[in-house]
matplotlib code that plots the C-alpha trace (Angstrom):
import matplotlib.pyplot as plt

x = [-118.7, -121.2, -121.4, -117.8, -117.2, -114.2, -115.7, -114.0, -114.5, -117.3, -116.6, -119.1, -117.2, -113.9, -115.4, -116.8, -113.4, -111.6, -114.1, -113.8, -110.0, -109.9, -112.0, -110.9, -107.4, -106.8, -110.4, -111.0, -114.1, -115.8, -114.8, -115.9, -119.3, -120.0, -118.5, -119.3, -115.8, -113.3, -110.2, -107.9, -110.0, -110.0, -106.3, -105.4, -107.5, -105.8, -102.3, -102.8, -104.1, -101.4, -98.6, -99.5, -99.5, -96.6, -94.4, -96.2, -99.4, -97.8, -96.3, -99.8, -101.2, -98.3, -97.5, -94.2, -92.6, -91.4, -89.4, -89.2, -92.6, -95.2, -97.1, -98.1, -100.6, -99.0, -101.3, -101.5, -103.7]
y = [-38.4, -39.1, -42.5, -43.5, -46.9, -49.0, -52.3, -54.7, -54.0, -56.0, -57.8, -55.4, -52.4, -53.8, -54.4, -50.8, -49.5, -51.3, -50.3, -46.7, -47.0, -48.1, -45.0, -42.3, -43.3, -40.5, -39.1, -40.1, -37.9, -40.4, -43.3, -41.4, -40.7, -44.2, -46.2, -43.9, -44.3, -41.6, -40.8, -42.3, -45.6, -45.9, -45.2, -47.6, -50.4, -49.9, -49.7, -52.8, -54.7, -53.5, -54.4, -58.0, -57.9, -58.9, -56.3, -56.3, -55.4, -52.5, -51.3, -51.4, -49.1, -46.6, -46.5, -45.0, -45.9, -43.2, -43.9, -47.6, -48.5, -45.9, -46.1, -42.8, -42.3, -40.6, -37.8, -38.0, -35.0]
z = [-103.9, -101.1, -99.5, -100.1, -98.8, -97.9, -98.8, -101.2, -104.9, -106.5, -109.8, -111.4, -110.1, -111.4, -114.9, -115.0, -113.9, -116.7, -119.3, -118.3, -118.1, -121.8, -122.7, -120.4, -119.1, -116.5, -116.2, -112.6, -112.3, -114.5, -112.2, -109.1, -110.7, -111.9, -109.1, -106.2, -104.9, -104.0, -106.2, -103.6, -103.4, -107.2, -107.5, -104.7, -106.3, -109.7, -108.2, -106.1, -109.2, -111.4, -109.0, -109.4, -113.2, -115.5, -117.1, -120.4, -118.7, -116.8, -120.1, -121.7, -119.0, -119.5, -115.8, -114.6, -111.3, -108.9, -105.8, -106.7, -105.4, -106.3, -109.5, -111.2, -113.9, -116.8, -118.0, -121.8, -122.3]

ax = plt.figure().add_subplot(projection="3d")
ax.plot(x, y, z, "-o")
ax.set_aspect("equal")
plt.show()
């Protein structure tokens, strides 16, 4: 997790993230390794993206809401 950056996500990074999301769901170590981003950066990106999506997309990603505004990944393992 060296060289963590706070720069905006590139389109390539986003595509990698979603490809990995389909495969690994909650395995953030894979995202950290392939995107060179920290867990918190990855989670923040996904939560910000998901917040803008319609309800059927949120349901697809099996995301629960806690406290009315925080999304939480549901661990299926």
